[in-house]
Residue, then its C-alpha position, 0 to 999 in steps of 0.5 A: m715670114g711674110i703675107v702672101r696670096d698664092s692661087e694654089h692655096s686658100d683661094s688666094a686669101p692672104t696667108i702667112e708665107g710658108t703656113g698656108i694659115r689665113v690672115k682672117d682666121i688669125a684675125s677672127a681668133y683675135e677679134h671674135s674669140g677673144y684669144d690674145p696673140d700668146e694664145i693664137t701661137q698656141l692654137y697655131p704652133d707653126l706661128s711665131l709671135s711676131d707672125v701673129h702680129r704681122a697677120l694682125a697688122y695686115y688685117y687691120d691695114h686692109i680691113d676694108d678688104f676683109r669687111s667688104p660684101s665681096s670677101e664674104p662667102a657666097s651663101a646658098 
């Protein structure tokens, strides 16, 4: 599986192909919640360990996109 952007799912956010699981959710579990990649596969049983590592690699390769103000949801 790869990382895809699909306008019909997840508001075109990068997701793991065939799952709808967003890269940013995996990165958040890793960075902010402190889960290791093995634990993330338990949180998301549809993912393999290689899927998690692929998502984290994508996240770190595109970190400026994820951390830019335009990537944050608008507040009311």
